[in-house]
NULO-159633 format. One line per field, with one value per atom (N, C-alpha, C, O): residue in one letter; x, y, z; residue number from 1. Coordinates in steps of 0.02 Angstrom, whole numbers, plus 50000, padded with zeros to 5 digits. Last residue first. Layout:
<pts>
res	[A|...]
x	[X|...]
y	[Y|...]
z	[Z|...]
n	[NUM|...]
</pts>
This chain:
<pts>
res	[R|R|R|R|T|T|T|T|R|R|R|R|S|S|S|S|C|C|C|C|S|S|S|S|W|W|W|W|R|R|R|R|S|S|S|S|A|A|A|A|P|P|P|P|R|R|R|R|N|N|N|N|P|P|P|P|R|R|R|R|P|P|P|P|R|R|R|R|A|A|A|A|S|S|S|S|D|D|D|D|A|A|A|A|L|L|L|L|F|F|F|F|Q|Q|Q|Q|T|T|T|T|F|F|F|F|I|I|I|I|A|A|A|A|G|G|G|G|S|S|S|S|N|N|N|N|G|G|G|G|R|R|R|R|A|A|A|A|G|G|G|G|I|I|I|I|I|I|I|I|A|A|A|A|A|A|A|A|D|D|D|D|S|S|S|S|M|M|M|M|S|S|S|S|G|G|G|G|I|I|I|I|T|T|T|T|D|D|D|D|G|G|G|G|V|V|V|V|S|S|S|S|Y|Y|Y|Y|T|T|T|T|V|V|V|V|R|R|R|R|T|T|T|T|S|S|S|S|G|G|G|G|M|M|M|M|T|T|T|T|H|H|H|H|S|S|S|S|R|R|R|R|T|T|T|T|A|A|A|A|A|A|A|A|L|L|L|L|N|N|N|N|T|T|T|T|G|G|G|G|T|T|T|T|D|D|D|D|G|G|G|G|D|D|D|D|P|P|P|P|V|V|V|V|P|P|P|P|F|F|F|F|V|V|V|V|N|N|N|N|I|I|I|I|R|R|R|R|N|N|N|N|L|L|L|L|P|P|P|P|D|D|D|D|Q|Q|Q|Q|H|H|H|H|D|D|D|D|I|I|I|I|M|M|M|M]
x	[42298|42370|42386|42445|42183|42201|42275|42311|42089|42153|42165|42157|41918|41970|42037|42035|41821|41858|41912|41947|41659|41730|41757|41723|41520|41562|41638|41678|41474|41461|41503|41518|41492|41542|41531|41577|41378|41442|41490|41527|41226|41278|41346|41364|41090|41152|41205|41226|40982|40971|41036|41036|41018|40983|40978|40971|41183|41113|41082|41114|41305|41282|41205|41168|41367|41319|41298|41275|41436|41470|41426|41446|41345|41371|41409|41412|41331|41276|41299|41272|41456|41436|41378|41376|41453|41499|41482|41491|41349|41341|41389|41371|41406|41347|41334|41312|41509|41523|41467|41475|41435|41475|41493|41494|41395|41344|41380|41354|41519|41479|41427|41417|41554|41599|41559|41565|41454|41458|41501|41485|41478|41419|41423|41398|41658|41600|41536|41541|41749|41755|41688|41666|41813|41756|41764|41784|41902|41927|41875|41889|41829|41886|41904|41921|41743|41714|41770|41757|41832|41791|41763|41758|41881|41926|41888|41910|41764|41800|41841|41840|41737|41692|41724|41715|41853|41839|41792|41804|41830|41888|41882|41903|41716|41709|41769|41759|41769|41722|41711|41698|41855|41881|41839|41861|41761|41815|41839|41844|41693|41658|41705|41692|41794|41762|41727|41731|41940|41868|41840|41858|42072|42037|41962|41925|42094|42098|42071|42051|42156|42129|42145|42200|42118|42156|42122|42065|42127|42090|42135|42185|42191|42186|42151|42145|42179|42247|42245|42299|42045|42082|42155|42188|42008|41978|42025|42041|42077|42092|42065|42096|42012|42085|42106|42148|41879|41900|41975|41996|41889|41864|41886|41908|41934|41974|41953|41994|41825|41890|41938|41976|41725|41718|41789|41809|41773|41761|41759|41788|41775|41837|41831|41876|41639|41689|41753|41784|41587|41563|41614|41632|41600|41658|41641|41678|41518|41564|41617|41673|41414|41482|41538|41597|41263|41309|41380|41404|41198|41219|41265|41301|41166|41119|41136|41093|41164|41126|41172|41216|41241|41200|41160|41123|41367|41345|41306|41330|41413|41343|41316|41257|41552|41510|41435|41396|41598|41600|41550|41514|41588|41543|41543|41489|41685|41617|41564|41508|41799|41780|41710|41674|41806|41790|41770|41728|41836|41777|41759|41702|41951|41951|41890|41892|41903|41960|41962|41972|41805|41787|41842|41829]
y	[45326|45337|45411|45430|45209|45280|45287|45257|45074|45092|45167|45183|45060|45066|45090|45122|44931|44991|44998|44950|44863|44867|44932|44983|44859|44838|44842|44825|44891|44938|44921|44964|44777|44830|44887|44926|44699|44680|44739|44752|44791|44764|44752|44789|44752|44787|44758|44701|44671|44749|44786|44848|44557|44575|44651|44687|44545|44561|44575|44603|44419|44473|44484|44436|44386|44363|44422|44473|44436|44422|44406|44413|44438|44501|44492|44540|44302|44337|44404|44426|44277|44245|44277|44279|44355|44371|44339|44369|44291|44360|44382|44420|44160|44170|44246|44261|44193|44170|44178|44198|44220|44275|44258|44300|44084|44138|44201|44229|44025|44001|44054|44068|44094|44101|44079|44111|44052|44121|44134|44175|43913|43934|44011|44029|43887|43886|43910|43925|43971|43934|43942|43998|43972|43977|43938|43879|43963|43977|43986|44007|43935|43891|43904|43855|44044|43973|43928|43887|44149|44142|44072|44044|44136|44127|44115|44078|44157|44091|44083|44029|44293|44238|44173|44136|44355|44356|44301|44266|44329|44301|44299|44252|44411|44338|44299|44244|44533|44509|44434|44398|44539|44544|44516|44482|44539|44484|44480|44426|44657|44590|44534|44487|44756|44744|44675|44641|44738|44724|44712|44664|44740|44807|44798|44847|44634|44650|44721|44756|44529|44593|44608|44598|44381|44407|44473|44472|44335|44367|44395|44427|44288|44246|44277|44245|44374|44352|44312|44302|44391|44451|44427|44460|44260|44293|44347|44348|44240|44195|44226|44219|44345|44341|44299|44319|44301|44366|44366|44385|44184|44182|44244|44241|44234|44182|44179|44171|44315|44344|44297|44319|44220|44274|44304|44315|44140|44112|44163|44153|44237|44201|44172|44179|44268|44316|44290|44317|44140|44176|44225|44226|44065|44067|44105|44103|44025|44081|44084|44103|43931|43907|43962|43946|43916|43969|43942|43933|43872|43852|43905|43937|43949|43900|43866|43835|44080|44037|44007|44042|44161|44116|44072|44028|44274|44215|44168|44137|44383|44380|44322|44318|44345|44351|44349|44317|44353|44292|44292|44244|44490|44448|44379|44350|44537|44556|44511|44498|44476|44457|44479|44438|44539|44466|44447|44403|44664|44656|44582|44565|44666|44706|44694|44711|44581|44559|44600|44572|44661|44599|44574|44549]
z	[61235|61231|61240|61238|61301|61283|61281|61321|61252|61279|61253|61194|61303|61247|61282|61334|61371|61384|61330|61312|61347|61330|61350|61348|61360|61419|61405|61449|61239|61295|61355|61397|61162|61158|61210|61222|61183|61225|61217|61265|61206|61161|61203|61249|61278|61296|61252|61263|61259|61240|61262|61264|61388|61323|61316|61365|61457|61464|61397|61352|61494|61454|61461|61471|61656|61607|61559|61585|61761|61697|61642|61584|61863|61840|61774|61734|61888|61859|61832|61781|61943|61886|61850|61788|62062|62005|61941|61889|62130|62112|62056|62011|62144|62101|62080|62025|62233|62163|62117|62060|62347|62314|62243|62198|62370|62355|62322|62274|62398|62341|62320|62261|62516|62456|62392|62340|62597|62582|62517|62474|62608|62578|62556|62503|62573|62614|62574|62514|62455|62522|62558|62572|62287|62337|62401|62400|62188|62256|62305|62361|62071|62088|62160|62193|62069|62067|62094|62137|62059|62122|62127|62182|61931|61988|62056|62100|61857|61853|61910|61941|61894|61907|61910|61958|61840|61913|61933|61983|61708|61741|61815|61849|61691|61677|61710|61737|61714|61764|61752|61800|61604|61670|61722|61768|61497|61503|61572|61600|61528|61526|61533|61571|61509|61576|61581|61632|61427|61422|61490|61525|61446|61432|61426|61421|61595|61524|61512|61558|61716|61700|61627|61602|61787|61728|61707|61684|61954|61897|61848|61863|62065|62006|61949|61897|62172|62153|62090|62062|62183|62164|62144|62103|62225|62167|62139|62080|62347|62288|62220|62168|62418|62408|62350|62309|62417|62387|62369|62314|62491|62421|62384|62327|62615|62570|62502|62457|62649|62640|62600|62557|62658|62609|62596|62539|62765|62697|62644|62591|62869|62848|62779|62738|62876|62859|62837|62790|62911|62851|62829|62770|63025|62974|62911|62863|63130|63135|63090|63107|63133|63137|63134|63136|63153|63180|63189|63245|62990|63056|63084|63046|62881|62902|62971|63003|62999|62949|62898|62873|63077|63111|63062|63086|63099|63058|63097|63145|63170|63155|63115|63098|63182|63247|63228|63264|63050|63086|63149|63162|63037|62994|63029|63036|63122|63136|63096|63118|63054|63126|63138|63166|62926|62936|63003|63011|62887|62925|62937|62955|62808|62869|62915|62974|62705|62748|62814|62868|62648|62678|62727|62781]
n	[90|90|90|90|89|89|89|89|88|88|88|88|87|87|87|87|86|86|86|86|85|85|85|85|84|84|84|84|83|83|83|83|82|82|82|82|81|81|81|81|80|80|80|80|79|79|79|79|78|78|78|78|77|77|77|77|76|76|76|76|75|75|75|75|74|74|74|74|73|73|73|73|72|72|72|72|71|71|71|71|70|70|70|70|69|69|69|69|68|68|68|68|67|67|67|67|66|66|66|66|65|65|65|65|64|64|64|64|63|63|63|63|62|62|62|62|61|61|61|61|60|60|60|60|59|59|59|59|58|58|58|58|57|57|57|57|56|56|56|56|55|55|55|55|54|54|54|54|53|53|53|53|52|52|52|52|51|51|51|51|50|50|50|50|49|49|49|49|48|48|48|48|47|47|47|47|46|46|46|46|45|45|45|45|44|44|44|44|43|43|43|43|42|42|42|42|41|41|41|41|40|40|40|40|39|39|39|39|38|38|38|38|37|37|37|37|36|36|36|36|35|35|35|35|34|34|34|34|33|33|33|33|32|32|32|32|31|31|31|31|30|30|30|30|29|29|29|29|28|28|28|28|27|27|27|27|26|26|26|26|25|25|25|25|24|24|24|24|23|23|23|23|22|22|22|22|21|21|21|21|20|20|20|20|19|19|19|19|18|18|18|18|17|17|17|17|16|16|16|16|15|15|15|15|14|14|14|14|13|13|13|13|12|12|12|12|11|11|11|11|10|10|10|10|9|9|9|9|8|8|8|8|7|7|7|7|6|6|6|6|5|5|5|5|4|4|4|4|3|3|3|3|2|2|2|2|1|1|1|1]
</pts>
């Protein structure tokens, strides 16, 4: 996203052509990656990413990206939580 923010800004036309989609996505991503608590649990890590994105979301595009992460962090029926855990190898 950071490397492609200028092309994203140029194609930004909805809901208004304000040319900031790439900038907002890059800012949201930067905050998310800098504030995520990484653990050995994929589910916990994605949950932390979702929380960080909500706090750091910029503009409509950041809010939409946040919803993607929030949905990714949501447990799914018929998938045990342990399936999302990573075990530490020594």
